[in-house]
KEKE-3310 file (N, C-alpha, C; in steps of 0.2 Angstrom, whole numbers, plus 5000, padded with zeros to 4 digits):
npx = (4824:4807:4793:4776:4774:4777:4781:4788:4785:4794:4792:4797:4793:4793:4787:4776:4762:4749:4752:4756:4745:4738:4748:4747:4734:4735:4743:4734:4725:4732:4739:4738:4735:4748:4757:4766:4766:4778:4779:4790:4792:4800:4797:4797:4787:4772:4759:4743:4727:4718:4726:4732:4721:4716:4727:4726:4716:4720:4725:4737:4748:4762:4766:4779:4788:4802:4809:4819:4825:4831:4835:4834:4838:4843:4832:4824:4831:4828:4815:4817:4825:4816:4806:4813:4817:4806:4805:4805:4810:4820:4809:4803:4804:4808:4803:4809:4804:4800:4786:4779:4775:4764:4756:4750:4747:4737:4741:4754:4762:4761:4768:4780:4784:4785:4797:4813:4824:4834:4851:4859:4852:4850:4844:4829:4824:4810:4798:4797:4786:4786:4776:4777:4785:4781:4789:4799:4809:4818:4830:4841:4855:4864:4877:4892:4895:4906:4922:4925:4912:4907:4916:4913:4900:4903:4908:4896:4889:4894:4890:4874:4868:4874:4871:4857:4855:4861:4851:4840:4843:4844:4830:4825:4830:4824:4811:4810:4813:4802:4792:4795:4796:4791:4778:4776:4770:4766:4770:4779:4796:4813:4815:4807:4811:4818:4833:4851:4857:4866:4863:4848:4834:4831:4819:4810:4815:4817:4821:4828:4828:4840:4850:4852:4855:4867:4875:4872:4866:4856:4862:4867:4881:4880:4870:4859:4854:4862:4859:4856:4869:4875:4868:4870:4885:4886:4879:4888:4899:4895:4893:4881:4867:4859:4843:4833:4816:4803:4790:4785:4777:4776:4769:4776:4777:4787:4798:4791:4794:4806:4805:4807:4817:4834:4840:4852:4855:4850:4859:4871:4870:4869:4883:4890:4886:4891:4905:4907:4904:4915:4926:4923:4921:4929:4944:4957:4952:4947:4958:4970:4980:4997:5012)
npy = (4718:4722:4733:4736:4750:4765:4776:4781:4789:4796:4802:4812:4814:4826:4830:4835:4831:4836:4843:4833:4825:4834:4834:4820:4820:4828:4820:4809:4816:4819:4809:4792:4774:4769:4776:4776:4779:4782:4785:4791:4792:4803:4808:4811:4808:4798:4799:4807:4798:4802:4806:4793:4785:4792:4790:4777:4776:4777:4767:4767:4771:4768:4767:4771:4770:4778:4776:4784:4801:4801:4810:4820:4814:4802:4797:4795:4786:4775:4773:4770:4758:4749:4748:4741:4730:4723:4715:4723:4731:4745:4759:4768:4782:4791:4801:4811:4819:4833:4835:4847:4850:4853:4844:4850:4848:4839:4831:4828:4816:4812:4822:4820:4807:4810:4815:4812:4802:4795:4789:4797:4807:4809:4816:4826:4843:4850:4864:4873:4882:4894:4897:4908:4917:4918:4914:4904:4891:4884:4885:4879:4879:4885:4883:4875:4879:4892:4891:4901:4907:4897:4897:4910:4907:4899:4908:4915:4905:4904:4906:4905:4918:4926:4918:4919:4933:4934:4926:4934:4946:4940:4936:4949:4955:4946:4950:4963:4962:4955:4964:4975:4970:4971:4967:4954:4938:4927:4915:4900:4898:4905:4905:4899:4888:4871:4866:4861:4860:4863:4860:4854:4861:4856:4852:4845:4832:4824:4808:4798:4781:4778:4785:4778:4765:4768:4770:4780:4787:4789:4790:4802:4812:4820:4823:4832:4845:4853:4844:4847:4850:4838:4829:4835:4833:4820:4816:4822:4813:4801:4804:4810:4820:4834:4841:4855:4856:4866:4864:4854:4856:4861:4866:4875:4876:4884:4879:4871:4861:4864:4878:4896:4902:4900:4889:4884:4871:4868:4877:4871:4859:4865:4870:4858:4851:4860:4859:4845:4845:4854:4846:4834:4837:4848:4846:4849:4861:4863:4862:4869:4883:4881:4885)
npz = (5218:5219:5223:5226:5229:5222:5228:5243:5258:5271:5286:5300:5317:5330:5345:5338:5335:5331:5319:5312:5309:5300:5290:5286:5281:5270:5262:5260:5252:5241:5235:5228:5231:5228:5236:5251:5268:5281:5297:5309:5326:5336:5348:5366:5374:5374:5361:5362:5364:5354:5343:5340:5337:5325:5316:5314:5305:5293:5280:5273:5281:5291:5308:5318:5334:5339:5351:5357:5355:5339:5331:5315:5301:5305:5311:5300:5294:5302:5298:5284:5285:5291:5281:5271:5278:5278:5267:5256:5241:5235:5232:5218:5221:5236:5248:5261:5275:5285:5297:5296:5283:5270:5257:5242:5229:5218:5208:5211:5211:5198:5191:5197:5193:5179:5178:5171:5178:5174:5175:5182:5190:5207:5217:5221:5222:5228:5225:5239:5248:5259:5273:5281:5275:5262:5251:5240:5247:5241:5227:5239:5241:5227:5223:5230:5247:5252:5260:5269:5272:5280:5290:5295:5299:5310:5319:5321:5328:5340:5353:5362:5363:5353:5342:5342:5340:5327:5320:5322:5315:5303:5301:5301:5289:5280:5282:5279:5265:5261:5264:5256:5243:5227:5215:5217:5213:5219:5213:5213:5218:5213:5201:5186:5180:5179:5187:5189:5205:5220:5234:5242:5251:5268:5273:5265:5255:5240:5235:5222:5218:5213:5220:5232:5228:5222:5232:5241:5256:5272:5283:5292:5296:5307:5323:5321:5310:5296:5286:5273:5267:5269:5261:5249:5248:5248:5237:5228:5230:5225:5212:5207:5202:5209:5208:5205:5205:5201:5198:5206:5221:5238:5254:5268:5285:5295:5309:5317:5326:5333:5336:5336:5344:5348:5359:5372:5370:5357:5350:5353:5345:5332:5332:5333:5321:5311:5314:5311:5297:5292:5296:5289:5275:5271:5271:5283:5286:5299:5307:5317:5312:5306:5314)
capx = (4818:4803:4787:4770:4774:4781:4783:4787:4786:4796:4792:4800:4789:4796:4782:4772:4757:4743:4754:4757:4738:4737:4752:4744:4728:4737:4745:4728:4721:4736:4742:4734:4738:4755:4761:4766:4769:4781:4780:4795:4791:4806:4795:4799:4780:4767:4754:4736:4723:4715:4731:4733:4715:4716:4732:4724:4711:4724:4728:4744:4752:4765:4768:4785:4791:4810:4811:4822:4826:4836:4837:4830:4839:4844:4825:4821:4834:4825:4809:4819:4827:4810:4803:4817:4818:4800:4805:4804:4816:4819:4804:4806:4805:4808:4803:4811:4801:4797:4778:4776:4774:4757:4756:4744:4746:4734:4745:4761:4766:4761:4773:4786:4785:4787:4804:4817:4830:4840:4856:4863:4849:4849:4840:4825:4822:4804:4797:4795:4784:4786:4770:4779:4789:4778:4794:4802:4815:4823:4835:4844:4861:4865:4884:4895:4896:4913:4924:4924:4906:4907:4920:4909:4894:4906:4908:4889:4886:4899:4886:4867:4867:4876:4867:4850:4856:4862:4845:4835:4845:4842:4823:4823:4832:4819:4804:4811:4813:4795:4788:4796:4796:4785:4776:4776:4764:4764:4773:4784:4803:4816:4815:4802:4815:4822:4841:4855:4859:4871:4859:4841:4831:4831:4812:4807:4819:4815:4827:4827:4831:4847:4854:4853:4858:4874:4879:4870:4863:4853:4866:4870:4887:4878:4864:4854:4856:4867:4857:4857:4876:4876:4865:4874:4891:4885:4878:4894:4904:4893:4893:4874:4865:4853:4840:4827:4810:4798:4783:4783:4776:4773:4769:4780:4776:4794:4800:4786:4797:4811:4803:4812:4822:4839:4842:4859:4855:4850:4865:4876:4869:4872:4890:4893:4885:4896:4912:4907:4905:4921:4930:4922:4921:4934:4950:4962:4949:4946:4964:4974:4986:5004:5016)
capy = (4717:4728:4733:4739:4757:4769:4782:4780:4795:4795:4809:4812:4818:4827:4834:4839:4827:4839:4845:4826:4824:4838:4831:4814:4821:4831:4815:4806:4820:4820:4803:4786:4769:4768:4779:4773:4784:4779:4790:4789:4797:4804:4812:4808:4806:4794:4803:4805:4793:4805:4805:4786:4783:4795:4787:4770:4776:4777:4761:4768:4773:4764:4772:4768:4774:4777:4774:4790:4805:4799:4816:4820:4809:4795:4794:4793:4780:4770:4771:4766:4751:4746:4746:4737:4724:4719:4712:4727:4734:4753:4761:4773:4788:4791:4807:4812:4826:4836:4835:4854:4851:4851:4843:4854:4847:4833:4827:4828:4810:4811:4826:4817:4802:4813:4817:4806:4803:4792:4786:4802:4811:4806:4820:4831:4848:4853:4871:4873:4888:4896:4900:4914:4922:4918:4913:4897:4890:4881:4881:4880:4882:4883:4880:4873:4884:4893:4889:4908:4907:4892:4900:4915:4904:4896:4914:4917:4900:4904:4904:4906:4925:4928:4915:4922:4940:4933:4924:4940:4950:4936:4937:4956:4955:4943:4953:4969:4960:4953:4970:4980:4967:4973:4963:4947:4935:4921:4910:4897:4898:4911:4904:4894:4883:4866:4867:4858:4864:4860:4857:4855:4862:4849:4851:4840:4830:4818:4804:4793:4775:4778:4788:4773:4760:4770:4770:4785:4785:4794:4790:4808:4813:4823:4821:4836:4850:4851:4838:4849:4849:4830:4826:4838:4830:4812:4816:4823:4808:4795:4806:4810:4826:4837:4845:4858:4856:4870:4862:4851:4861:4860:4872:4874:4880:4883:4879:4868:4856:4867:4885:4901:4904:4895:4887:4882:4864:4868:4880:4866:4855:4868:4870:4852:4850:4864:4856:4839:4847:4856:4840:4829:4839:4853:4844:4853:4868:4863:4861:4876:4885:4879:4891)
capz = (5222:5218:5227:5223:5230:5218:5232:5250:5261:5278:5290:5307:5322:5337:5348:5333:5333:5327:5312:5308:5306:5294:5285:5284:5277:5264:5258:5258:5247:5235:5232:5228:5235:5227:5240:5258:5273:5287:5302:5314:5331:5340:5354:5372:5377:5370:5358:5365:5360:5348:5337:5338:5333:5319:5312:5312:5300:5286:5278:5270:5286:5296:5313:5322:5339:5339:5357:5359:5350:5335:5326:5309:5296:5308:5312:5294:5292:5305:5294:5278:5286:5293:5275:5268:5281:5277:5261:5250:5238:5235:5227:5213:5224:5243:5251:5268:5276:5291:5296:5295:5276:5267:5250:5239:5222:5217:5203:5213:5209:5191:5189:5199:5188:5173:5178:5169:5182:5171:5179:5185:5195:5213:5222:5218:5227:5225:5227:5246:5249:5266:5275:5284:5270:5255:5246:5239:5251:5236:5228:5245:5239:5220:5223:5236:5251:5252:5267:5273:5274:5285:5296:5297:5303:5316:5324:5323:5332:5345:5359:5360:5363:5347:5337:5342:5337:5320:5318:5322:5309:5297:5300:5299:5282:5276:5283:5275:5258:5259:5264:5250:5237:5222:5210:5219:5210:5222:5209:5217:5216:5211:5193:5184:5176:5183:5186:5193:5211:5225:5240:5243:5258:5271:5276:5261:5250:5236:5233:5217:5220:5211:5226:5237:5224:5220:5238:5245:5263:5276:5289:5293:5300:5314:5326:5319:5306:5291:5282:5266:5265:5270:5255:5243:5247:5247:5229:5224:5231:5221:5206:5206:5202:5213:5203:5208:5200:5204:5197:5212:5226:5245:5258:5274:5291:5298:5316:5321:5331:5337:5338:5333:5349:5349:5366:5372:5367:5350:5348:5353:5339:5326:5332:5332:5314:5307:5315:5308:5290:5291:5297:5284:5268:5270:5274:5285:5288:5306:5310:5319:5307:5309:5316)
cpx = (4814:4797:4782:4770:4779:4784:4782:4789:4788:4796:4794:4796:4793:4791:4778:4766:4751:4746:4755:4750:4736:4741:4749:4738:4730:4739:4739:4725:4725:4739:4737:4737:4745:4759:4760:4769:4771:4782:4784:4794:4797:4803:4796:4792:4776:4762:4748:4732:4719:4720:4731:4727:4714:4721:4730:4719:4714:4727:4735:4749:4755:4768:4773:4787:4798:4813:4815:4823:4832:4839:4833:4832:4840:4837:4822:4825:4831:4819:4811:4821:4821:4806:4807:4817:4811:4799:4804:4810:4815:4813:4807:4808:4804:4808:4804:4809:4800:4789:4775:4776:4767:4758:4749:4743:4743:4738:4752:4765:4766:4767:4780:4788:4787:4794:4808:4823:4836:4845:4860:4859:4847:4844:4836:4823:4816:4803:4794:4793:4783:4780:4771:4781:4786:4783:4796:4808:4820:4824:4839:4851:4862:4872:4887:4897:4904:4915:4924:4918:4904:4910:4916:4903:4897:4906:4901:4886:4890:4895:4878:4865:4868:4872:4860:4850:4857:4855:4840:4837:4843:4834:4821:4824:4826:4812:4804:4810:4806:4791:4789:4797:4790:4784:4776:4769:4762:4767:4778:4791:4806:4817:4809:4805:4818:4829:4844:4857:4864:4867:4852:4839:4829:4824:4808:4812:4817:4821:4825:4831:4839:4852:4856:4857:4865:4878:4877:4866:4860:4857:4870:4876:4886:4872:4858:4858:4862:4865:4857:4864:4878:4874:4869:4881:4891:4883:4884:4899:4902:4891:4885:4872:4859:4850:4834:4822:4804:4791:4780:4783:4773:4773:4772:4779:4782:4794:4794:4789:4802:4810:4808:4817:4827:4841:4849:4860:4855:4856:4871:4876:4871:4879:4893:4892:4890:4903:4912:4908:4912:4926:4929:4923:4926:4940:4955:4959:4948:4952:4967:4979:4992:5008:5022)
cpy = (4723:4728:4737:4747:4760:4774:4780:4787:4794:4802:4807:4816:4819:4832:4838:4834:4830:4841:4838:4824:4828:4836:4825:4815:4824:4825:4811:4809:4820:4814:4797:4781:4767:4771:4776:4778:4781:4785:4787:4794:4797:4807:4808:4805:4802:4799:4802:4801:4796:4804:4798:4783:4786:4792:4780:4770:4776:4771:4761:4770:4768:4768:4768:4773:4773:4775:4780:4795:4804:4804:4815:4814:4802:4792:4792:4787:4774:4767:4767:4759:4747:4743:4741:4730:4720:4716:4716:4729:4742:4754:4766:4779:4787:4798:4807:4819:4827:4835:4842:4855:4849:4850:4846:4852:4840:4828:4827:4822:4809:4816:4823:4811:4804:4815:4811:4806:4799:4788:4791:4807:4807:4809:4825:4836:4851:4861:4870:4880:4890:4900:4907:4919:4922:4917:4906:4896:4886:4885:4883:4883:4880:4880:4879:4879:4886:4892:4896:4909:4903:4894:4906:4913:4901:4902:4916:4912:4899:4902:4906:4913:4927:4925:4918:4929:4939:4931:4930:4944:4947:4937:4944:4957:4952:4947:4960:4968:4958:4959:4975:4977:4969:4968:4956:4944:4929:4915:4907:4898:4905:4910:4898:4888:4878:4868:4863:4862:4860:4856:4859:4857:4856:4847:4845:4838:4824:4815:4799:4787:4774:4780:4783:4767:4761:4771:4776:4783:4790:4794:4796:4808:4816:4821:4825:4842:4849:4846:4840:4848:4841:4827:4828:4834:4823:4812:4817:4817:4802:4798:4807:4818:4828:4842:4848:4858:4860:4868:4857:4855:4859:4866:4870:4879:4879:4882:4876:4864:4860:4875:4889:4903:4898:4894:4885:4875:4864:4872:4875:4861:4858:4869:4864:4850:4854:4861:4849:4840:4849:4850:4835:4831:4845:4851:4849:4860:4868:4862:4868:4877:4883:4885:4891)
cpz = (5221:5223:5224:5224:5225:5222:5239:5253:5268:5281:5297:5311:5328:5340:5343:5330:5329:5320:5308:5305:5300:5288:5282:5279:5271:5259:5256:5252:5240:5231:5232:5232:5233:5232:5247:5262:5279:5291:5308:5320:5336:5347:5360:5375:5372:5367:5362:5361:5354:5342:5335:5334:5326:5314:5310:5307:5293:5285:5275:5275:5290:5301:5318:5328:5339:5345:5361:5354:5345:5330:5319:5304:5299:5310:5306:5291:5295:5301:5287:5279:5288:5286:5271:5271:5281:5270:5255:5247:5238:5230:5223:5216:5232:5245:5258:5269:5283:5291:5296:5288:5274:5259:5247:5232:5221:5213:5204:5210:5202:5188:5191:5194:5181:5172:5176:5173:5179:5176:5183:5190:5201:5218:5219:5223:5224:5227:5234:5248:5256:5268:5278:5279:5263:5249:5245:5243:5247:5230:5235:5244:5231:5219:5230:5240:5252:5260:5271:5275:5280:5291:5299:5302:5310:5321:5326:5328:5338:5352:5357:5359:5356:5341:5337:5339:5329:5317:5317:5316:5303:5295:5298:5292:5278:5276:5279:5267:5256:5259:5258:5243:5233:5217:5211:5217:5214:5219:5213:5214:5214:5203:5192:5180:5181:5182:5191:5199:5215:5230:5240:5250:5261:5273:5272:5255:5247:5233:5228:5220:5218:5216:5230:5234:5222:5226:5243:5251:5267:5283:5290:5298:5307:5316:5322:5316:5301:5286:5275:5263:5265:5263:5249:5242:5246:5239:5225:5224:5226:5214:5203:5206:5207:5209:5206:5202:5203:5203:5202:5218:5232:5249:5265:5279:5296:5306:5320:5327:5336:5339:5334:5337:5349:5356:5366:5369:5360:5347:5348:5347:5333:5326:5330:5324:5310:5308:5311:5300:5288:5291:5291:5277:5266:5274:5276:5288:5295:5310:5312:5314:5310:5310:5311)
residu = (MET:THR:HIS:GLU:HIS:ARG:LEU:VAL:ILE:ILE:ALA:VAL:ILE:TYR:ASN:SER:HIS:PRO:GLU:THR:LEU:GLN:PHE:ALA:GLU:SER:ILE:GLY:ASN:CYS:PHE:ASP:ARG:VAL:ALA:GLN:LEU:ILE:LEU:VAL:ASP:ASN:SER:PRO:ASP:GLN:PRO:ASP:ALA:THR:PHE:THR:GLU:LYS:ILE:ARG:THR:TYR:ASP:PHE:ILE:THR:TYR:LEU:ARG:ALA:GLY:SER:ASN:ALA:GLY:TYR:PHE:HIS:GLY:ALA:GLU:ILE:GLY:LEU:GLN:HIS:TYR:LEU:GLU:ASN:GLY:ASN:GLY:TYR:PRO:GLU:TRP:ILE:ILE:VAL:SER:ASN:VAL:ASP:ILE:ILE:PHE:GLN:THR:PRO:ASP:PHE:LEU:LYS:LYS:LEU:ASP:ALA:ILE:ASP:ALA:GLY:HIS:ASP:ILE:GLY:VAL:ILE:ALA:PRO:ALA:ILE:ILE:SER:LYS:THR:TRP:LYS:THR:ASP:LEU:ASN:PRO:TYR:LEU:VAL:SER:ARG:ILE:PRO:LEU:LYS:LYS:LEU:GLN:PHE:LEU:GLN:ALA:MET:TYR:ALA:ASN:PRO:VAL:ILE:HIS:ASN:GLY:TYR:VAL:LEU:LEU:TYR:TYR:LEU:LYS:LYS:PHE:LEU:ARG:MET:THR:PHE:ARG:ARG:GLY:TYR:SER:GLY:ALA:PRO:GLY:LYS:THR:ASN:GLN:SER:GLN:ILE:ILE:TYR:ALA:PRO:HIS:GLY:SER:CYS:ILE:ILE:PHE:ASN:HIS:ASN:TYR:PHE:GLU:ARG:GLY:GLY:THR:LEU:ASN:HIS:ILE:SER:PHE:LEU:PHE:GLY:GLU:GLU:ILE:PHE:VAL:ALA:GLU:THR:ALA:ARG:GLN:ILE:ASN:MET:LYS:VAL:VAL:TYR:HIS:PRO:GLU:LEU:GLN:VAL:CYS:HIS:ASP:GLU:HIS:THR:SER:ILE:GLY:ASN:PHE:ILE:SER:GLY:ARG:ILE:ASN:ALA:PHE:TYR:ARG:GLN:SER:LEU:LYS:ASP:ILE:LEU:HIS:GLN:TYR:TYR:PRO:GLY:ALA:ASP:GLN:PRO:ALA:SER:LYS)
# end
């Protein structure tokens, strides 16, 4: 089953309606009518009338209320199932994205279509340029994360105080690196070459139809966080490649929905996600050592 849309973009909203309007405008500027945007709103409150009226002016947008906070990927799954249940097959490309992304390249879809996915490329990681750090957030992980690193993160996520301290040091390191980096040209990415990687950054992930037709899913094992490793491990299981393509570029304004401060609630989601990852993908790692 096919559909006229070569590209479907599914974006999840959580208390970020002004950013959603900027996101939608950027899509209207960069893509033609072969693109369809599905907005899934996880927000607890109804948007104001200005947002609703503006969204209705775009004929390529489908707006859905999730009814409750379904999480990032589970919200995206609601959007994907809505599309399929309306008699559509999988389009060539599906982008799952936060709404704090701005598409800036008018020929984005032309460049995307130029990629020969063949039968083994399931996921594309674009260049995601951080508005804050002026660097590319991809490749997110070039290789599989070592168990010791995950165990270290478990210690850092032990409680919100330690977690915030860890995040503060992380941001300080990035700030110093940005401040003292010399010769930065503004070019996206750590490399100008496409390459096979392990995991894409979760803020904007491009899926080829192969990913879903070979058994891939958006049914994340956790409510929130860890989406990158979930996609990486799913691609491994169905024997598909994740490829970084820096010629595809978007701009990212981080932490629009959850902010920079790690609350107790957000910390709990991080800890649960890490626990799920260890249990699902690192057999025996989450079990106590035998005496």
